[in-house]
N, C-alpha and C positions, 0 to 999 in steps of 0.2 A: 245194671240192667241195660237194656237196649237204649242207646243214646239218641234221643229225639233231636231233630235239627235245631241247632241254636247258633246264633252268630254273635259271639262275644270274644273279647280279648282278655284272657286271664293274666294275672300278675305272675303266676308261677307255672312252671312246667308241671305236668302231671305224671305221677307214678301210678298208672291206671291199675285199679283192682282187676283181678282175674276176669270177673264177669264183664267188665267194661271192655277189656282187651279182646275177649273171645266172642262176645255177642256183637251183633251188627250195629253199625253206626250210620243212620240214614244221612245221605249227602254229607258225609263227614268232612269233605274238603271245602264246603262253603262256610264252615264255622270254625271257631277257634275255642274249643272247649277243653277244659282240663281242670281237674280238681285234685287237691291233696287234703285228705280228711284228717282232722285231729281235734282234740279237746282236752283242756286241762282245767282243773278246779279254779274257779274265780273267787272262791270264798275261803277264808281261814287258811290261807297259804302263806308261807314265809315270804318276806320281801326278796325280790330278785334284784341284784345289783344292776344299775343302769349300764355299766360297762364292767366286765369281769377282767381284771388284769391278767388272769391266767390264760385268757384267750389270745393274748398278744405273743408275738415273737420279736422281742426288742433287739435281737441280734441282727435283724434285717432292717435296713434303713428304709424309711417311708418313700424315699425317692428312688429306691432300687426295685421294690416290689411291695406296693401298699397292701395288697391282698394278704401276702405272707406276714407282713408286719402286723396287720390287724387281726388275723385269724390263724396264724401258724401254731400258736399254743393250743388253740381249739382242735386243730387237726391232729396234733400229737396226742392230746388227751382223749380224743374220741375216734379211735381206730375203726375202720370199717367192720361192721358185723357181717358174719357169713351170709345172712339172709338178704343183705342189701347190695345193690350195684352202686349205689351212692348213699352217703349218710351225712346229713347236714343238720343245721339248726331246725329245719322244718321236720326232719325225721324224728328228732327228740320230741317235738310237739305231737307228731303222729303217734309215737309210742304211747305217750300219755293219753292221747285221745282213745286209742284202741283199748286201753285198760279201763277208761271211764265208761265207754260204750259197752264193753264186755260186762262190766258190773251191772249196768242197766239190764242187759239181756239175761244175764245169769239170774238176776232177781225175778224176772218174768217166768223163767223155766220152773221155778219153785212154787208158782201159784197156778191155780186152775183158771185159765182165761176163758172168757165167754166166747163161744164159737163165732167167728166172723169179726171179732174185734181186732184192732191193730196189735194188741198185746198177743193174741193167739197167732196172728200171722207172723209177727216178728219171732216169737219164741219157737214156733214149729219150724220155721225156715232155718233158724239158728241151730236147733237140735238136729235137723236132718244133715246139716253140714258137719256136725260133730260126730255123727254116727258112722264111724269107720267100719264097724262090724257089718252093718247093713250094706254099706256102699261096696265093700269088698266081696260080700256074698253075692250081690247083684251083678258085679262085673260089667260086662258089655250088654246085659239084658235090656237096660233102658233105651239103648240106641239101636239094637239089633234089627227090629222090624222096620224102622225108618231107613236104615242103611240098605237093607235088602230091597226095599221098595224103590229106592233111588237107583240101585244097580240093576233093577229089573226093567227100567225104562226101555220100551221096545221101539219107539220111533220119536221123531222130533215133535210130533203133535202132542206128546205128553210132557214136553219140557215146560210149557207155560205153567201147568199146575205144579210141577216140582219146584220151579223157581219161586212161584208165589208162596208156596208153603214155607220156604226158607226165608223169604222177605217178610212174612208176617211174624216170624219168630226169632231167628237167630243169626242170619247172615245176609249179605248182599251180593250173591253171585251175579256176574254179568252187568248189573247196574243197580242203582238204588233209587227208591221212590219215597218221598215224604213231603211233609207240609211245614212251611214256615212263612213268615211274613213276606209279602211281595216287596222286593227291594226298591221298587219304584212307587209303591203305594203301601207304606208300612202299616197302615191301619187294617189291612185285610190279609188273611192267610191264603197262600197260593200253593199249588202243587209244583214240586221240583223233581227232576230226574238227574242223576249224577253218575259218574264213572264207578266201576266196581271197586270194592275194597280188596286188597291183596293180603294174604295171610302173613306175609313177612312185613307188611306195613308200608313199604316204600318201593317204588318201581326200580330204584337203583340196585336193590339187592338181587334182582333178577337179571340185570343187564350189564353192570359194570364188572370189568375183569377182576378188580381187586376183591370182589365179593364171592369169588369162587369157593373159598373154604366155607362161607356161610351157606351157600347153596348146597354144598355137600352135606352139611349138618342138617339142613332142612329136609333133604331127601331121606336121610336116615330117620328123621322124625316122622315123615309121612309113612315110611315103611312100618315103623313101630305101631302107629295108630291104626293103620289098615289091618295089620296082623292081629292086634288086640280086638278089633271090631269083628273079626271072623272072616276077613277076606282070605281066600285060599292062598297058601304060600306060593303056588305056581303062578298066581296072578299079581303078586306084590310088585315085582319089577315093572310090569306093564302099567299098573295102577299109578305108581310114583311118576313114571315117565309121562303118563297122560295128564296128571295134575301140572307137572312142570311145563308141559307144552302149552296148555291153555293159559296158565298164569303168566308165562313169559310172553306169549303173544298179546295178552291183555296189557302187560306192563309196557310193551313197545309203544302203545298209543295212549296209555294213561298220561294225564298231565302231570308234570313234575311238581314237587312241593313249592318251588318258586313260582311256576306258572299259576298255581292255585291261589296265589296271593293277589292276582289281578282280578279283583272283584267285578269291575265293569265287563271284562271279557267273559265272565261266567254268567252273565245275564242274557240269555238267548230265548225269549218267549216264542212259543210256537202254538198254532191252533191245534186243537185236539186231532183234527183230520190230518194235518200235515205231519204231526208227530207220529201218528200211527202208520202213515205211509212211509216215512223215513226209516222207521225202526220196525220192520215188518216181520221179524222173526218170532214175535210174540202175538198170541191171540189176545188182543187187548180187552175185548169184552169179557173173556174168561178171567183175565188177570184182575180187572177192576172189581169184578164180583168177588173173587177170592180175597182181595185186599180190603174190601168194604169201601171202595172209592165210588162216590156218587157222581152226579153230573158235574161237568166242568167244561169251560170253553177254551182254556189256555193252560199250557204247562211250560215251565221254565227249564230249559236244558242248560246245565252248567258246563258240561264238557262235551260238545257235539261230536268231535272227532273220536273220542274214546268210546262213546256210545255207538257210533257207526261201526267201529272195529268190533265191539262186543256183539253187535247185531250180526255181522258177517260170520263171526265164529259160531254163534248159535245156529246159523244156517248151514255152515260148511265144514266145521271142524269134525273129526271123527266122533261118532256118537259114543264110542267107548271112552274116549278122553273126557267128554263132557260128563258122562256118568261118574267117573272117578273124581273129577273136579268137584261136582256137587256133593258127593259123598264125603270128600275130604273136608269141605266147608262145614258139613254137619258134625262130623266126628271131632274136628278141631274145636268147634264151639262148645261141644259137650265135655271135652276131656277133663276139665277142672271140677266137674260135678259127678264124676264117676268113681271107679275104684282107684286104689293107689297106683296101680301100674299105668293107668292113663294119666293120672296127675304127674307121676314121675317123668313120663315121656314128654309131657308138655313143659314141665320145668326144665328138663335137660336142654331143650332147645330154646324156648323163650327166655328162661331165666339164666341158665348157665352159658349157653353158646352166644346168645345175642347180647346179654347184659353183663355177664361175668359174675353173677351171683354164685355163691358156693353152697348154699343150702336154702331150702324152702322156709317160708314163714311157718311157725307152728300152726297146727290145725285150728286152734281156737281163733287165731287172727284171720285165717282164711274164711272160717265159718261166719265170724262176726261181720266181715266186710259185705256179705251178700245181703242180709236184711238191711244193713246200713245204706246200701245203694238202692235196693229194691223199694224200700219204704222210707226214703231219705227224709221227707218232710215230717213224717210221723215220728221218727227218731229225733229230728230237729226240734219238734215241739216239746218233747221230753227234756231235751238238752237245755233249751233256753229257760225253761221253767226252773231248772236246778242250778244252772251255771252262768247265766247272763245277767249281770246287774244293770239296771236301767241307767245308772249314772254314766256307764261307759258309752251308751248310745248318745247321751246328751253331749259328752265330751267330743265324741266323734263328729257330731253335727257341727260343733263349733270349729273343729279343725278343717272340715270340708269347706265351710264358708271362708275361712282364712286362705285356704289353698285356691279357691275360686278367685278371690281378690288378687292374689299374687299372679295367677295365670293371666288374668285380665290386664295387669300391669305389663306383663311380658308381651302380650299381643300388641298393646298400645305402643310399646317401645321398639317393635321390630323395624329394622332398617331395610328389609328386603320385600316387604309386603305393602301394597297400596292401601290407601285409606278405605276404599270401597270394600275390599276383601276383608280388611280388619273389622269393619262394621259387621259383616256377616259372621265372622269368627266370634265376635263379642256376643252376637245374638245367640249363636249356638251354645256358647259357654253358659250364658244366663239361663238357657232353657234346659240345662241338665236336670234330669230326675235323679234324686239321691235315695238309695235304699240302704238301710243300715240295720243289722241285727237279724231280722227274721221277717217273713211276709205277714201282711195283715190278714190274709186269707190262706188257710192251710189246704193242701191238696187232699181230695177225698179219695180214699182207697177202699171204700165200702164194696165196690164191685170186683176188686182184685181178690181172687180166691187162692188160698194156700191150703192144700189138702195133704196131710201127712200120710194118708193111705196110698198116695201116689209116690213115685220115686222122686228123689231130689231133682233130677234132670227134667222130669215131666213138669214139676212146679216152676222151674226156670223157664221152660218153653212157654207155659201158660202166662207167666208174668210178662214175658216179652211180647206175647200176643196182645196182652192188655195194654201195654205201652204203645204198640203200633196202632191199635184201634183208637186209643186216646188221641194220638197224634193225627191220624187220618180224619177223625171226627171234626177237627178244627178247620178243614178245608172250606173256604168261602166265608168263614165266620170272621167277625172282628178280632183283631189281635188282643189278647189279654195282657195289657201292659203292666198289670200288677203281679204277673207271674214272675217267680224267681227261677234262675237257671243254675243256682248252686244252693245246696242245703245249708242251714244255719251253722251246722257243725263242721263246715269246711273252712280250713285256714287258707284263704285265697281271696281274690277280689276280681271284678271284671268290669269292662265297659261294653255295652251293647249298642252299636250304632243305629240299629233299626228302631230302637226306643230312646236313643240318646240318653242312656242312663248309666250311672256308676253304682256299683253294688259292693257292699262290704259286709259279709256274713259275720255273725256274732263271734265265731271262734277265732277270727283274726285279731281280736282285741285282747291280746295277751303277749307277754315277752316272747321273742325279741321285737315283735312288731309294735306293740303298745304296752308301756310299762307305767302304771299309775304312780310308781315310786321314783321314776326317772326324771331327770331334769329335762326342760323343754328342748334343749339342743339335741339330745339323743332321740327323743320321741319324734321330733320333726325330721331327723335323719332316717328314721325307721318308718313309722306309720305315715308320717307326712309325705315321704317319698312314694309310698304305696298309693296314697290318694292322688298325688300329683301325676304318678305314672298312669293311673286309670283315666284321669282327665286328659292327659296328653294323647291317649289313644283316640280321642275324638278328632285329633288333628294329625295323626300319623299317616303313613302312605296309603292306608286303607280307610281309616276313619274320615279322612279329609274328603272322601267321595260322598259323604252323607251330610244332609243339611240339618237344621235344628229340629225338624219334625221327624227325622229318621228316614227320610227318603233319599235314595241315591240320586244326587243332583249336583252338577258342577257349579258351585258358587264362587269359583276362583276366576280371576282374569287370566288370560293366557300367559302374560308376563309373570304374574305371581306364581303360577303353576310351574313355569320354567325355572324360576329362581329357587323354588322349593326343591325341584328335582336336582338342580345343580348342587345344592347342599346335601341332599340325601345320598347322592352319588359319592360324595367324599366319605360319608359315614360307611357306605358299603365297602369302599376300598380299604378303609382302616381295618374293618373286621375281616375282610378277605385275606389280609396279610398276616393274620394271627395263626401260627402253627399250634394247633391244640394237641397234636400227637406227633412225635418225630417218626421218621421211617424206622421200621423194625421188622426183622425176620422176613424180609422180602416184600413186606407191605409198604406202599408209599406213605409219605407223611400225610397227615390229615390237617386241613386248614378249615377255619371257620367259614361259614357261608353267610356273607354280609347281606346278600339279597333275601335269603330266607328269614333272617333274624332282624331285618330292617325295622319293622314296626315296633318290636320290643326294644330295640336299641334306641330308637327315637324316644320312646316312652320312658326308658330308664334315664336318659339325659334330661328330658323334660321334667320328669319327676324330681330329680336332684336339684335342678335349677329353680323350679317353682317352690319346692319345699324350703330351700335355702332362703329365698326371698320372703316366704311366709314367716320363717323363724325371725328374720331380721325385723319384719313388720311387727311381730309380737312384742319386741322390745320397746316399741312406741317411742323411739328416740332416746331411750335411757341407756346408760352404760351397760355393756354386757356383763353378766355375772362373773365372779372370780373363777379361776381354773379349779377343776376338781380332779384329784389324783394326778395333778401336773398337766392336765390337758385343758386348753381353752375351750369355750363353747363352740367356736368354729371347728376345732379339731374333733370335738366330741360328736358334732353333727355327722362328719364323714366316717368316723369310727362306728357310729350307730348304724349307718348304712352298710358298711362292710360286714358287720356282724350278721346281718340277714343271710349272707351268702356263704358263711363258713360251712365247709363240707369236705369230705373225702370221696373220691370217685374212682371207679375202676376204668382201665383203658377201654374195655369193651363198651362200657356205657358212654364214655366220651365219644367214641366213634359212632355209636348208634344215635345218640342225641344230636350230634352235629348233622346227621343225615335227616333226622325226622322232626326235630324240635324247632319251633319258631323263636324260642328264647336262646340267648347266648349262655354259655356255661357260666357258673357262678363267679369264677375267678375273673372272667372278662366283663361281666356285668359291673364289676368293681373297677379293675385296672383300666380297661379300654374306655369306659364311660368317663372316668375321672380325668383322663389325660387331656380332655378338651376343655376343662374348667379352670379358669384362672383363680377363682375363689378357693379351689382346692389347693393349688400351688401356694397361694398366699397363706393359707392356714398352716401349712407345714414348711414354709420357707423353701420351697423346692424351685431350684433354678437349673438343675442338671440331673443326670442319671437316667436310668431306663424308663422311669415314669414320665420324664419330661418330654413334651412335644413342642417344637417351635411354634410360635403363635401363628405363623403363616400356613401351617399344616392343620390347624384345628378347625373345627366347624361347630357352630352354634345354630340350632334350628328354632326351638321355641324358648 
């Protein structure tokens, strides 16, 4: 469903479900959201080995390529499935999760649910997604009236109403409006305005010469969906050109992915009057009424230059181009909830061309993902009741405390930070709120209506309107700090700087993250690193801008900030030098973007170092346990970490993620992070080889 504004740093990159990709994301560039959903049985399951020797490739020396050494066997034994652009340890968990959730949903469809109950809403939404006969019979009918209305816009005075209708439901043309906590006063929810979302996701796709082939595929896709929606054939070429003209001009002034990591630069409060004067292409009184926005004194503009550009386009771009741009936004958002020809067109571009997938997921998986996203906490409540043992929550709390102690030791021992700043860092660490498993208060979906007499797409639109209204209603109210930003059935974790909280949903407590049958070394190398990773986000290049109360506040001395930047600059250069794809077929080589992935790279290194210290602390001075399967505990720690990132991935997805994702690719989350750690070298007696980095070139931050 429509992604409401959230500011958190997830551990994993997201393979977004269709509805999350195609529905609008309010002020998506202020936040760091992503989820990978999965669930496996936690009861009566066979024991999972702590380390599976079949996952290794012992023909590769650990000093040559540790990632291949630790996961090469896994890659060989788990070839890419046609429906995936990448397939890894997490995807196996996701597959299991989809089966579990599908069993829950299938059971509901066989029972007569009380109208208005969550069971009715889940089962009806699920059944609508499965009903290919109805969807194919309806064809373009569910979108036809709306598209015709957009294409009939007669003058610019009608644009406000048209844009507001899209903003309340399914897209963010020209700009985005939404509510989240005020970064300077994190106890209160404020109104934000952001740059427009682009259908290809990133501005570089519209601007860079090497993306010409992707633009060609995109134009073919636009032509297909316009044709399917009933736009006359004689107008198709003009329609596609109009969309490309508007989106390219928007892309020229949209902030880049790296610029969007500069959180202080994105905090630009304006008075209501000044905002309306600066961005005068919109009839704001009409817009506020349509959006349900009440009185307010201040709005925070995240990307002023991008909004100014969009404002000028709304006033001066050819009206025909604007009409086609708005229509494309609508049809694109609807495509995955319509007939198979729309779905196929969407997959051919977003799945095949952009990501390299060879075939779509089966219909039941696509249908299942919609209620799982739309009513996530309702599904989560069912999940934890059946699959989440309370003992795992107790064990997790113990590990979190151990990791907090270890990070405190690291802060105390820093040689580049002053005592004054260390004291503030310790205060922030001690103030962390820890959320584990599931929320204490579940979201109320009683006013969210799912009506099977309406089309599948109509229900999606209404659900999005519900989420928008739910978000806008928070304006001016105190922030609900008990709210969760991931569902319990999500295999992921996050840190949220505005609440200074770390969160670990129930579903992450399963192998390979947490294995109750594994030795401590492996668990600390896996779930321990996850915990340490999220804690370190509180002190990465973005999290460091927030204090213990979640307010954006510079608590660093100038000298400490300069020392921090000097170290992070080294990490940026290390990752910038990584060639993730060689030059091929006229396309230039692709290199990692160290600036885009800096926060996650800091957190990966911090998580590794802090978890390693916590493991050593857990020994309480006693001698380390004997080797298991020929590997010492120190070695098993790092092998446990590498196991998390075992995956196969298509070249198209490597290129796409390198452009869009704040996380480094799995291989480099292992190899590039480990090359800075002397304890890793010691564990495997590495003194040379491709994995070895001279000490003077290494950098340690936290």
